[in-house]
N, C-alpha and C positions, 0 to 999 in steps of 0.2 A: 579579593582572591586573585592571584596572578593567573592569567589565561594560559592554558596549556594547549598543545596542538590538538588533542582529542576533544577539548571543550569548545573549540572555535565554531564548528558547525552548529552546535546547539545554541550558543550565544547568538550566532548570526540568524538562526531561525526565529528565536524569540525577539530579536531586534527588528526583524522584517515587518512587524506589525500585521502579520497575516491572520486569517481567521483561525488557523491552527498551525503551530510550529512543527508538528509532526507530519502534516501534509507537505509542508515546505521541505522537510528533510526527505520524505518519501519520494517526492518528485526529483530531488537532486540525486538520490541514490539510484533511482531507476534510470535516469538519464546517463549517469556514470556507467551503469551496467550495459546499457545499449551501446554506448561509445566503446566500452571494453570488448563486447561481443562482435560488433560490426564496424567499429570506427576505423580511422586511418592507421591505427597501430597494427591492424590485421591480425588480431588475436585468433581469428577463425582459421588462420593458416598454421597455427601451432598445433602439433599433433596432440599434446597433452590437454590443451583447452578443448579441442574438438572431441576428444574422448569423453570429457565431462559433459559437454552439451549433447553428445550422442546418447549417453546413458540417461541424462535427466530429461532431455527434450524441452519443450516450451508449452505453456498453456495457451489457450485460444487468444486471450487478451494480449499476451506478449508476442505471439506470432503476428497479430494485427499491428502492434507497435513496431515490430521489426520490419514489416512490409512498408509501413508509413515512413520509417527512418530512411529507407533507401538502401543502396549498396546491393544491387542485383547479384553480383558475383558472390559476395559474402553470404547472402541468404542461400544462394544455390549450393555453395560448398557445404554449408551447415546441413541443408536438407539432404544432399547427396549421401553423406556418410551416416546421417541419422536414419535415413530410409534403409540403408544396408543393415544396420543394427536391428531396426524394428522388424524387418522381414525375417531375419534370422530368429529373433525372439518369437515372432508369430508362428513360424514353422514348428518350433519346439512346443509351443502351446498347443498347436493343432495335433502334433504327434502324441502328446500326453493326454489329450482330451477324451473323456468317455461320457457320452450323453447319459444323464441321470434318468432313472425311471420316475414317472409321476407317482407320488405317494402323499399321504397326509403329512409326513415328516418334511418332504421337500417343499410342499406348499407352505408349511409353517416357517421354514427357513426363508423363503422368498418374502413372506409377509413381515419377517423381522429384519429385512434389509440384506440378507444373504442371497447370493445368486450363484450361477454356475461358474466354473473356473475361468472360462473365457471372458465372461462379463466382468469378473473381479479383476482380471488382468487389464482389461480396457479401462476400467474405472481408476486403477492405480496409475496408468499412464496419463489419464486426464488430469490427475492431481499433481503430477510431477512436472516441475519447471525449473530450469537452471536459474533464471532471473528471480523468480519468487523465492527460491530457497536461499540464494545469496542475500537477497533483500532482507529476509527474515532474520538471518544471522546478524547482519549489520544493524538492523532496527533494534534488536535486543540489546546490543552494546550501547546504542544511543539512549535507550530507556534506562539502562544502568547509570549512564552518565548524567541523565536528567536528575535522577534522585540523589546522586552524589553531589551535584551542584546545589540542589535544593537544600540538602542537609548542611552543606559546608560554606555556602556563599550567600551572604545576606543580599548583595546586589542582585544576584540571580533570582532569589526569592521575590524581591521587590518587582523585578521585571515580569515575573510570572503573574503576580497579583494584579499588575496593571496591564496585563495583556488582554487579548480578545478571546482568551480561553482556547478550547479545543473543538474539533468536530466531534460528533457523537461516537463514531467508531474508535477514535484515538482517546477520547475521554474514557471509554470502557477499558482500553488497554492501561491507561494511567491508574485507574481504580484497581484493576487486577494486580498491577505491579506494586502499588503502594502497600498492599497487604503483606508482601514478603520483603520489601526493601526499606520500609520505615519501621523504626522502633514503636512498640505499642503506645508509649507515652506521647509520640508525635502525631499519631494517626488522627486523633480527634480534631486537632487544630488544622491539620492538612485538609481533611475532608470538609470542614466548615469553610475554609478558604475556597476550596475547589467548587463546592456547591453554589456558593455565592457568585463566584466567577462565571460558572456555566449559566446560572439562571439569568444573571444580568445580560450576558452576551447573546444568549438565545432570544431573549426579549428584544434586544437591540436589533438583531437581524430580522426578527418577525415584524417589528415596527417599520423597518426599511422596506420590506416586501409589501406591507400594508399600504405604505405611502405611495409606492409605485402604482398600486391598483388605483388609488385615489387620483393620481396624476392623469389617468385616462378619462376622468370625469371632466367634461368641457369647462366646468366652473373652476377647475384648478389648472387650466392650461398655461396660465402665466405665473403660477406659483413656483417657488424654488424646488428643485428636485431633491434638495437636501443630500442625504447619502444613499439615495435609492437607485441611482443610474445602473449600478452593477449588482443590485440586490438579488437578481435571479441566480446568478452563478454563485454568489456568496451564500445565499440561502440553501442552494443544493449542496454546496461544500459542507456547510455546517451540519447538515443532516447525514450525509453519506461519505464525506471526505473527498479528496481529489480536487481537480480544477476543471470543471465542465467547459469553461471558455478557452482553455489552452489550445493553441494550434498543435498540429502533429509535430512531434520532435523529429527533426531531420538531421541527416548526416552533415557535418560541417566539412565542406570540400575545400 
């Protein structure tokens, strides 16, 4: 199948030989978004972009990554106008707030996860993030492309079958997407391939981790490391996704 512009990133991710192609894509998307928000293109100086970042804000994880990225002025501009919006919203919440009286009903609401209006406002803000939301939209398109290629490109199917599988979180996403994106007649064969792929590669990583432990036995000090030198970071990635050994992503000056 002839490669199209929108299929190149997925083919690159599968060709990378990574523990999970979607971790590979996730890292690239996130770095692209950090470059967009804070990079030398100065998107943070555009009024329409900063209006969007002011409304959405950023989660704790991405505030940390923005700090590590650098660009003190860019971060300061984003925080300056975001604070203005947050303070205005907070004042409106304060003005509308009425303390609730303690009752059996209010206690039941709290036990079921409901809280007072201010608490709910704060929780909503905690869950809102410009980078997370843009990543989620882009990731969904890549998942669509993954199944489009899997259904229509035998070379891509072969690369997936011969890959190192997925991390567990992205494996879950693939399973969820397969239910809606594959015809019923193709699901059984797909899941059989996927389960074998995951079982084989989870066992492979577990064996690498186990051999790293054995290497610390003095009797094995001269033995070959095999594939275990980076087993810790790969083992962590396979279980939870991401790249534990990655350095902070910095602004390219």
